[in-house]
C-alpha positions as semicolon CSV with decimal commas, in nm:
position;residue;x (nm);y (nm);z (nm)
1;M;1,667;-2,953;1,058
2;N;1,621;-2,824;1,412
3;I;1,664;-2,451;1,465
4;N;1,808;-2,370;1,809
5;K;2,005;-2,051;1,759
6;I;1,894;-1,747;1,560
7;C;2,130;-1,472;1,454
8;I;1,999;-1,123;1,376
9;L;2,207;-0,896;1,156
10;G;2,123;-0,535;1,228
11;A;2,010;-0,402;1,569
12;G;1,758;-0,152;1,438
13;T;1,391;-0,121;1,522
14;L;1,271;-0,431;1,339
15;G;1,579;-0,642;1,403
16;S;1,540;-0,580;1,774
17;R;1,176;-0,688;1,768
18;V;1,253;-1,007;1,572
19;A;1,534;-1,089;1,813
20;L;1,315;-1,034;2,120
21;Q;1,028;-1,244;1,982
22;S;1,275;-1,519;1,895
23;A;1,403;-1,518;2,252
24;I;1,050;-1,515;2,396
25;S;0,978;-1,814;2,179
26;G;1,261;-2,003;2,345
27;Y;1,547;-1,961;2,095
28;Q;1,901;-1,864;2,174
29;V;1,966;-1,536;1,993
30;S;2,266;-1,331;1,891
31;V;2,221;-0,971;1,773
32;Y;2,501;-0,829;1,558
33;D;2,572;-0,468;1,464
34;I;2,882;-0,268;1,371
35;H;2,786;0,009;1,619
36;Q;2,780;-0,036;1,998
37;K;2,533;0,252;2,015
38;S;2,287;0,051;1,807
39;L;2,326;-0,253;2,029
40;D;2,262;-0,039;2,339
41;F;1,957;0,110;2,177
42;S;1,837;-0,240;2,084
43;L;1,848;-0,353;2,448
44;K;1,658;-0,044;2,561
45;T;1,399;-0,108;2,289
46;M;1,354;-0,466;2,407
47;E;1,322;-0,363;2,773
48;K;1,053;-0,112;2,676
49;I;0,859;-0,372;2,475
50;L;0,879;-0,621;2,763
51;R;0,733;-0,362;3,002
52;Q;0,447;-0,309;2,759
53;L;0,385;-0,684;2,726
54;E;0,394;-0,728;3,102
55;K;0,155;-0,439;3,153
56;A;-0,081;-0,595;2,900
57;G;-0,064;-0,928;3,080
58;E;0,086;-1,107;2,780
59;L;0,410;-1,195;2,951
60;S;0,523;-1,221;3,315
61;E;0,821;-1,025;3,449
62;E;1,010;-1,352;3,500
63;E;0,942;-1,464;3,142
64;G;1,076;-1,130;3,019
65;K;1,396;-1,166;3,223
66;M;1,448;-1,520;3,091
67;A;1,402;-1,399;2,736
68;L;1,670;-1,132;2,775
69;K;1,910;-1,393;2,916
70;R;1,882;-1,586;2,589
71;I;2,009;-1,284;2,390
72;T;2,374;-1,195;2,319
73;F;2,466;-0,858;2,173
74;T;2,792;-0,844;1,981
75;M;3,002;-0,646;1,735
76;N;3,205;-0,961;1,659
77;P;3,080;-1,134;1,344
78;L;3,239;-1,469;1,433
79;E;3,073;-1,467;1,774
80;A;2,742;-1,370;1,618
81;V;2,729;-1,673;1,380
82;E;2,884;-1,930;1,613
83;D;2,648;-2,230;1,618
84;A;2,387;-2,027;1,429
85;D;2,120;-2,239;1,256
86;F;1,936;-1,944;1,108
87;I;2,022;-1,585;1,013
88;N;1,776;-1,302;0,953
89;E;1,928;-0,984;0,811
90;S;1,775;-0,640;0,878
91;V;2,045;-0,397;0,770
92;T;1,978;-0,069;0,587
93;E;1,785;-0,086;0,260
94;N;2,100;-0,036;0,052
95;P;2,165;-0,305;-0,212
96;E;2,546;-0,268;-0,209
97;L;2,561;-0,276;0,171
98;K;2,343;-0,587;0,184
99;K;2,562;-0,762;-0,078
100;K;2,870;-0,681;0,129
101;V;2,708;-0,816;0,445
102;W;2,598;-1,139;0,280
103;K;2,937;-1,196;0,122
104;Q;3,100;-1,154;0,463
105;F;2,861;-1,381;0,651
106;G;2,842;-1,636;0,371
107;E;3,210;-1,697;0,425
108;I;3,200;-1,736;0,805
109;A;2,860;-1,892;0,891
110;P;2,831;-2,270;0,952
111;E;2,754;-2,473;0,643
112;R;2,410;-2,570;0,777
113;T;2,296;-2,213;0,842
114;I;1,986;-2,092;0,664
115;F;2,010;-1,736;0,527
116;T;1,708;-1,502;0,520
117;T;1,671;-1,132;0,447
118;N;1,418;-0,907;0,609
119;T;1,440;-0,644;0,336
120;S;1,128;-0,435;0,295
121;Y;1,134;-0,373;-0,076
122;L;1,443;-0,530;-0,238
123;L;1,441;-0,883;-0,381
124;P;1,624;-1,189;-0,239
125;S;1,769;-1,273;-0,585
126;M;1,973;-0,953;-0,557
127;F;2,183;-1,102;-0,272
128;A;2,143;-1,480;-0,300
129;K;2,455;-1,530;-0,511
130;D;2,663;-1,308;-0,283
131;S;2,577;-1,533;0,010
132;G;2,754;-1,827;-0,151
133;R;2,457;-2,056;-0,086
134;P;2,161;-1,939;-0,299
135;A;1,962;-2,261;-0,238
136;K;1,954;-2,179;0,133
137;F;1,860;-1,816;0,076
138;C;1,508;-1,671;0,107
139;A;1,326;-1,355;0,210
140;F;1,165;-1,390;0,554
141;H;1,006;-1,051;0,613
142;F;0,853;-0,940;0,941
143;H;0,624;-0,647;1,005
144;D;0,579;-0,507;1,360
145;V;0,617;-0,863;1,509
146;F;0,412;-0,793;1,822
147;Y;0,116;-0,607;1,675
148;S;0,124;-0,686;1,302
149;R;0,210;-1,055;1,313
150;I;0,249;-1,141;0,941
151;V;0,574;-1,290;0,818
152;D;0,626;-1,305;0,441
153;I;0,808;-1,600;0,292
154;M;0,934;-1,502;-0,052
155;P;1,174;-1,739;-0,232
156;H;1,386;-1,646;-0,531
157;P;1,399;-1,883;-0,832
158;G;1,698;-2,069;-0,689
159;T;1,559;-2,124;-0,335
160;D;1,535;-2,493;-0,236
161;P;1,159;-2,567;-0,221
162;D;1,218;-2,780;0,091
163;L;1,304;-2,459;0,274
164;I;0,950;-2,321;0,250
165;P;0,773;-2,563;0,492
166;L;1,057;-2,525;0,739
167;L;1,013;-2,144;0,733
168;E;0,637;-2,181;0,772
169;V;0,688;-2,386;1,087
170;L;0,943;-2,136;1,222
171;G;0,706;-1,848;1,152
172;R;0,436;-2,006;1,361
173;K;0,681;-2,087;1,645
174;L;0,765;-1,716;1,643
175;N;0,394;-1,638;1,696
176;Q;0,355;-1,502;1,344
177;V;0,115;-1,581;1,063
178;P;0,321;-1,699;0,764
179;V;0,209;-1,603;0,412
180;L;0,375;-1,730;0,096
181;V;0,465;-1,493;-0,184
182;K;0,485;-1,737;-0,476
183;K;0,721;-1,528;-0,684
184;E;0,944;-1,227;-0,619
185;N;0,757;-0,904;-0,585
186;P;0,899;-0,574;-0,455
187;G;0,708;-0,497;-0,137
188;Y;0,572;-0,848;-0,089
189;I;0,194;-0,839;-0,038
190;F;0,109;-0,589;0,237
191;N;0,381;-0,339;0,150
192;T;0,265;-0,334;-0,210
193;M;-0,080;-0,230;-0,089
194;L;0,063;0,004;0,178
195;M;0,290;0,187;-0,073
196;A;-0,015;0,267;-0,283
197;L;-0,166;0,441;0,022
198;I;0,158;0,610;0,123
199;G;0,226;0,717;-0,233
200;A;-0,121;0,876;-0,262
201;A;-0,074;1,056;0,069
202;G;0,267;1,177;-0,047
203;K;0,120;1,321;-0,367
204;L;-0,151;1,504;-0,174
205;K;0,113;1,667;0,047
206;T;0,382;1,742;-0,210
207;R;0,124;1,886;-0,451
208;D;-0,006;2,102;-0,166
209;V;-0,357;1,959;-0,193
210;A;-0,391;1,919;0,185
211;E;-0,193;1,931;0,506
212;I;-0,060;1,624;0,684
213;E;-0,315;1,621;0,969
214;D;-0,610;1,662;0,732
215;I;-0,485;1,379;0,507
216;D;-0,458;1,155;0,811
217;K;-0,797;1,262;0,947
218;S;-0,963;1,173;0,617
219;W;-0,822;0,821;0,627
220;M;-0,881;0,768;1,001
221;V;-1,244;0,880;1,007
222;N;-1,351;0,708;0,686
223;F;-1,195;0,372;0,775
224;H;-1,215;0,395;1,159
225;M;-0,838;0,364;1,186
226;P;-0,618;0,464;1,483
227;M;-0,369;0,644;1,257
228;G;-0,336;0,776;0,904
229;P;-0,068;0,734;0,642
230;F;0,171;0,987;0,801
231;G;0,128;0,833;1,141
232;I;0,202;0,497;0,980
233;L;0,520;0,642;0,826
234;D;0,633;0,759;1,169
235;S;0,593;0,406;1,303
236;I;0,779;0,254;1,007
237;G;1,064;0,506;1,019
238;L;1,109;0,792;0,772
239;E;1,455;0,673;0,664
240;T;1,309;0,334;0,565
241;A;1,041;0,506;0,357
242;W;1,306;0,731;0,199
243;H;1,525;0,435;0,096
244;V;1,223;0,290;-0,085
245;T;1,091;0,611;-0,244
246;H;1,421;0,760;-0,355
247;N;1,500;0,441;-0,553
248;M;1,173;0,469;-0,746
249;P;1,201;0,648;-1,080
250;D;0,867;0,830;-1,107
251;A;0,845;1,203;-1,038
252;A;0,586;1,169;-0,759
253;S;0,807;0,927;-0,561
254;Q;1,109;1,152;-0,608
255;A;0,916;1,452;-0,481
256;F;0,802;1,258;-0,177
257;A;1,156;1,133;-0,115
258;K;1,275;1,494;-0,118
259;L;1,013;1,583;0,146
260;L;1,115;1,287;0,362
261;K;1,483;1,388;0,335
262;T;1,407;1,731;0,488
263;Y;1,284;1,553;0,804
264;I;1,566;1,299;0,807
265;D;1,829;1,575;0,780
266;Q;1,683;1,723;1,100
267;G;1,707;1,391;1,280
268;K;1,329;1,346;1,270
269;L;1,303;0,974;1,182
270;G;0,963;0,911;1,336
271;E;0,844;0,760;1,660
272;K;1,182;0,605;1,752
273;T;1,350;0,948;1,768
274;G;1,061;1,125;1,936
275;E;0,959;1,324;1,628
276;G;0,873;1,269;1,263
277;F;0,558;1,412;1,110
278;Y;0,426;1,411;1,469
279;K;0,586;1,449;1,814
280;Y;0,604;1,155;2,052
281;P;0,517;0,998;2,292
282;N;0,189;1,188;2,260
283;P;0,120;1,259;1,890
284;S;-0,182;1,471;1,815
285;Y;-0,355;1,189;1,623
286;R;-0,390;0,996;1,948
287;D;-0,581;1,280;2,108
288;P;-0,954;1,177;2,135
289;N;-1,047;1,510;1,982
290;F;-0,818;1,480;1,679
291;A;-1,075;1,307;1,456
292;K;-1,372;1,509;1,569
């Protein structure tokens, strides 16, 4: 089938990036959220990214303006799914909330619409039945979109195999590198590896082995990386990391979730709020002298 209109459910950090890349790639896009504040923030996020892309010479100002014209922001679910060929959901990592969302949109989306979830750690089989069309349901998980250009395709046992090549083509059209996760795995491929790093960093901090900056320095200097695990957490969003860790049963994950919650309760969600483990827009790890 031809995909012409893409609907994004959830106007958060990642949903906004997926929506913008879809529009840059020439698709008509609708962005849905239940909060107008989130939709306003989404537009500001997109405008900021476009300025960065223009400054880097990757996109002209006119191309950026045309991309924004392809995007509709709405709090109306019926308007969001009107003529939608493809849905990608990026709502909060809460299983019950996601089930509710998929039940709602499964009832109102066009029959042809393909359903995909952008969940970071949950499994598509948890929501496929709620959507009402499990054969057309698959995980289609993005990372940063503009810098980290992997998109994970992870079917559940009931996904129609014919959906996979279609998603591979779409991934490439969205300027991503598609990778296939052959069977369901919490965290896909990269996040499984990343959580091992983040989990180890969390243990070092919660067990008072070392301070945050020293943990990051050790990783950055040894592997010649621009940021360490706590800088990475700031870019991901501390609330996203909390939703993952607090659902894990082991004591180390629970201790780390408790630490993350202290930041979240203060409104320190990471780079998007101006402060997490570091302060932005000029975190100390970006100082040339930080790793010396």
